[in-house]
Structure formats: structure tokens, C-alpha cells
C-alpha positions as CSV (number, residue, x, y, z in Angstrom):
1,M,221.4,-108.5,-139.5
2,K,221.8,-111.2,-136.8
3,K,224.3,-109.1,-134.9
4,L,221.9,-106.2,-135.0
5,I,219.0,-108.3,-133.7
6,I,221.3,-109.7,-130.9
7,R,222.2,-106.1,-129.9
8,V,218.6,-105.0,-129.8
9,V,217.5,-108.0,-127.8
10,G,220.5,-107.4,-125.4
11,V,219.5,-103.7,-124.9
12,L,215.8,-104.6,-124.3
13,F,216.9,-107.3,-121.8
14,L,219.1,-104.8,-120.0
15,V,216.4,-102.1,-119.9
16,G,213.9,-104.7,-118.6
17,F,216.3,-105.8,-115.9
18,L,216.9,-102.2,-114.7
19,I,213.2,-101.6,-114.6
20,Y,212.8,-104.7,-112.5
21,L,215.4,-103.6,-110.0
22,F,213.9,-100.2,-109.7
23,Y,210.4,-101.3,-109.0
24,S,210.9,-104.6,-107.2
25,P,210.3,-104.6,-103.4
26,R,213.3,-104.3,-101.1
27,L,214.1,-107.2,-98.8
28,K,214.1,-106.2,-95.2
29,F,217.0,-108.2,-93.9
30,D,217.4,-105.9,-90.9
31,V,214.0,-106.8,-89.7
32,L,215.1,-110.4,-89.4
33,E,218.3,-109.5,-87.6
34,N,216.9,-106.9,-85.2
35,P,213.4,-107.3,-83.7
36,N,213.0,-103.5,-83.2
37,K,213.8,-102.4,-86.7
38,G,210.2,-102.4,-88.2
39,N,208.2,-99.3,-87.3
40,K,204.8,-101.1,-87.7
41,V,205.6,-103.9,-85.2
42,N,204.6,-103.2,-81.6
43,R,207.7,-102.8,-79.4
44,S,206.2,-104.7,-76.4
45,E,205.2,-107.6,-78.6
46,Q,208.8,-108.0,-79.7
47,V,210.2,-107.8,-76.2
48,N,207.7,-110.4,-75.1
49,K,209.8,-112.9,-77.1
50,S,212.5,-112.5,-74.6
51,N,210.2,-113.7,-71.8
52,N,210.0,-110.4,-69.9
53,H,207.8,-112.0,-67.2
54,A,210.7,-114.1,-65.8
55,E,213.1,-112.9,-63.1
56,N,216.8,-112.5,-63.9
57,P,218.9,-113.7,-60.9
58,K,221.4,-111.4,-59.4
59,P,225.0,-112.0,-60.7
60,K,227.0,-114.5,-58.7
61,E,230.3,-113.5,-60.2
62,G,231.9,-110.6,-62.1
63,V,231.8,-106.9,-61.7
64,G,228.0,-107.0,-60.9
65,T,228.9,-108.4,-57.5
66,W,230.9,-105.3,-56.7
67,V,227.7,-103.1,-56.4
68,G,226.9,-102.5,-52.7
69,K,230.4,-103.2,-51.5
70,D,232.9,-100.7,-50.0
71,I,235.4,-99.2,-52.4
72,K,238.2,-100.5,-50.2
73,V,237.5,-104.0,-51.6
74,L,238.6,-102.8,-55.0
75,T,241.6,-100.7,-53.8
76,S,242.9,-103.7,-51.9
77,K,242.5,-105.8,-55.1
78,F,243.7,-103.4,-57.8
79,G,245.7,-100.9,-55.7
80,Q,245.1,-97.2,-55.9
81,A,242.9,-96.0,-58.7
82,D,244.5,-94.5,-61.8
83,R,242.2,-91.5,-61.4
84,V,239.7,-90.3,-58.9
85,Y,237.3,-87.4,-59.5
86,P,233.9,-86.1,-58.2
87,F,230.8,-87.0,-60.2
88,R,227.5,-85.2,-59.5
89,D,226.5,-84.3,-56.0
90,G,227.8,-86.7,-53.4
91,Y,229.3,-89.2,-56.0
92,K,232.9,-90.0,-56.7
93,N,234.4,-91.9,-59.6
94,Y,237.3,-94.3,-59.5
95,V,239.0,-95.3,-62.7
96,F,240.9,-98.6,-62.8
97,K,242.6,-99.7,-66.0
98,D,245.2,-102.1,-67.5
99,K,246.0,-103.5,-70.9
100,N,242.8,-105.6,-71.2
101,S,240.2,-104.0,-68.9
102,Y,238.8,-100.6,-68.0
103,Y,236.5,-99.8,-65.1
104,I,234.7,-96.7,-63.9
105,V,233.5,-97.3,-60.4
106,S,231.0,-94.8,-58.9
107,T,230.6,-94.5,-55.2
108,K,228.5,-92.6,-52.7
109,R,229.7,-92.4,-49.1
110,E,232.4,-95.0,-50.1
111,E,229.8,-97.5,-51.2
112,I,229.9,-98.8,-54.8
113,V,226.7,-97.8,-56.6
114,S,227.8,-98.3,-60.2
115,V,230.4,-100.2,-62.2
116,Y,231.1,-99.5,-65.9
117,A,233.3,-102.1,-67.5
118,T,234.8,-102.8,-70.9
119,G,237.7,-104.7,-72.3
120,E,238.5,-108.2,-73.4
121,K,239.3,-109.6,-70.0
122,V,236.4,-108.1,-67.9
123,N,233.9,-110.4,-66.3
124,V,230.4,-108.9,-66.8
125,S,228.6,-112.2,-66.1
126,P,225.9,-113.2,-66.9
127,L,226.7,-111.2,-70.0
128,K,229.8,-111.2,-72.2
129,I,231.7,-108.5,-74.0
130,G,231.4,-109.2,-77.7
131,Q,228.2,-111.1,-77.2
132,H,225.5,-110.7,-79.9
133,S,222.5,-108.8,-78.8
134,A,220.2,-111.4,-80.3
135,E,221.4,-113.9,-77.6
136,I,220.4,-111.4,-74.9
137,F,217.0,-110.8,-76.3
138,N,216.4,-114.6,-76.6
139,H,217.6,-115.6,-73.2
140,T,217.0,-112.6,-70.9
141,S,213.9,-111.0,-69.4
142,I,213.8,-107.4,-70.6
143,N,211.1,-104.9,-69.6
144,P,210.9,-101.9,-72.0
145,E,208.9,-99.9,-69.3
146,P,210.7,-100.6,-66.0
147,S,209.4,-98.9,-62.9
148,F,210.5,-98.7,-59.2
149,K,210.4,-96.4,-56.2
150,V,213.2,-94.4,-54.6
151,D,212.5,-92.3,-51.4
152,G,208.7,-92.6,-52.1
153,K,209.0,-91.3,-55.6
154,K,207.9,-93.6,-58.4
155,Y,210.1,-93.8,-61.6
156,E,208.7,-95.2,-64.8
157,F,211.1,-95.2,-67.7
158,E,210.2,-95.8,-71.4
159,L,212.9,-97.4,-73.5
160,S,212.8,-96.4,-77.2
161,D,213.7,-98.8,-80.0
162,E,217.0,-97.0,-80.2
163,D,217.6,-97.6,-76.4
164,L,216.8,-101.3,-76.8
165,K,219.3,-101.6,-79.6
166,T,222.1,-99.6,-78.1
167,Q,221.7,-99.3,-74.4
168,T,219.3,-102.0,-73.2
169,L,218.3,-101.9,-69.5
170,I,218.1,-105.3,-67.7
171,K,217.2,-106.0,-64.1
172,Y,219.2,-108.6,-62.3
173,G,217.8,-109.2,-58.8
174,N,217.9,-105.9,-57.1
175,I,220.3,-104.2,-59.4
176,Y,220.2,-103.0,-63.0
177,A,222.6,-103.4,-66.0
178,Q,222.9,-101.0,-69.0
179,V,224.1,-103.0,-71.9
180,Y,225.9,-100.8,-74.5
181,S,225.9,-102.4,-78.0
182,D,227.2,-101.4,-81.3
183,Q,224.3,-100.7,-83.6
184,Q,226.0,-102.0,-86.7
185,S,227.6,-105.2,-85.4
186,K,225.0,-105.7,-82.7
187,K,227.7,-106.8,-80.3
188,V,228.1,-105.8,-76.6
189,L,230.8,-103.2,-76.2
190,S,230.5,-102.5,-72.5
191,V,228.2,-103.0,-69.5
192,R,227.3,-100.9,-66.5
193,F,225.8,-102.4,-63.4
194,L,224.1,-99.9,-61.0
195,T,221.6,-99.5,-58.2
196,K,218.1,-98.2,-58.8
197,E,219.0,-95.1,-56.7
198,M,221.9,-94.3,-59.2
199,L,219.5,-95.0,-62.1
200,A,217.0,-92.6,-60.7
201,D,219.7,-89.9,-60.3
202,I,221.1,-90.0,-63.8
203,E,217.8,-90.7,-65.6
204,P,219.3,-92.1,-68.8
205,Y,215.9,-92.9,-70.4
206,Q,212.7,-91.0,-71.1
207,L,210.5,-90.8,-68.1
208,N,206.9,-91.9,-68.4
209,S,204.3,-89.0,-68.1
210,N,202.6,-91.0,-65.3
211,S,205.9,-90.9,-63.3
212,T,206.0,-87.1,-63.7
213,S,202.4,-86.7,-62.7
214,E,202.7,-88.8,-59.6
215,S,205.8,-86.9,-58.6
216,I,204.0,-83.6,-58.9
217,I,201.0,-84.9,-56.8
218,S,203.4,-86.2,-54.1
219,I,205.1,-82.8,-53.9
220,Q,201.7,-81.0,-53.6
221,L,200.6,-83.4,-50.9
222,S,203.8,-82.8,-48.9
223,K,203.2,-79.1,-49.1
224,I,199.6,-79.5,-47.8
225,Q,200.9,-81.6,-44.9
226,I,203.5,-79.0,-44.0
227,N,200.9,-76.1,-44.1
């Protein structure tokens, strides 16, 4: 009889425990690890924690300093590129690689306008390959709606939550950096420094509707002036 009672109590306890697991609220650990996980939290409020009103200084060392220089500066340092090929209208890509580093350098009229870098030994200062994205959010100014003008046209991008987690855009002085991070480990895989002109040409983010409207108005005004 005692064994029967013990078995019944054990079964009831197991059933009760399963019911608790089924109906109990789930813990949202991801929300604590990544500020952009929750759908109900305003994106701009979360980015404000990274002090997006401050200015990030232009890199003083690393591949970010290559932007704006002549491609001959790199060929004299690394030798001839492992591969050279055209990229879009007027652009040319140079690939430099070795055991611990990989670079894709984009140029326009021999001037470096973009540098993509990855590998253990690359210097992407002030960032680091393998750095946790939380450190970047906590110590860097990030604007989720960056805007700038190129040739009189205004560009206003809108970074989605997915963009902020996997390809954050950061302004350093007068250049930009796309920070590519792994969504699972939340660690930096690679970084791309580029000019605003290059950013405008490739348009890697969603354009704000205001930017499109302003562009249409400017085109219409130019037609009126011509007529």
C-alpha cells in the first residue's frame, strides 16, 4: 500500500511539474544580452544608451587611415595585389591577403574610398576583430538614422534592428565604418571603413522616405531651371 501511495504521489508531482513548465513565463535572456531584441522597446531609446550625441574621432591608426590615400601607398607596402577587378562604375577593387589578414580595398581614380578588413592580425582601430558588440554599444556614439549630403543630394538611412545587430554603421570623423558581427556570438567578424560618397553609391541600408522625396524635388527643380 505504501509503495502504491508513493507511486501516486510521484506521478502527481511529475504532472504538476510538467504543467508548471508549460504555463510558466519564459525568461528573456536575449533581451539582457542584446538591447535591440525586444520588439516593444523603442530602438532610438536603446541606442541613446551608447551616447549617440557624442562625436567619434577619426581613426589615428589602422586600416581606417588608408581611406583617402593613393592606392600606391598600399602597393608599396604589400606589393602587388593578389587580385584586381572592376567594381561598379568607376570603381576598382584590390585584394590583399596573407595567412592572418584579408583586405578588399576599393578605389576611384586611384584614391582609396573603402577598406574591408578581416583576420586575426588586422588593425581596425578603434575597433577590434572578435570584440563583443556590447562594448561597441556602450562606448561608441551610434546614430540609427544617419544623414549626409553628396553632390547636393541628401541621404537619410534607417538602420533596422537587424542592421544594428549584424552591420552597425558608425561615423568616425568624416568617414564611416560598417561593423559586421555574428548574430549568435555577437562578436565582430570584420570591419569596412568607407567614405560617405561610397556609402551613398552602394546604399547598404533602407533609405528614409524623406530622403527620396527631397531627391525627387531637387530633380524637378533642376528640370525647371533647365527649361
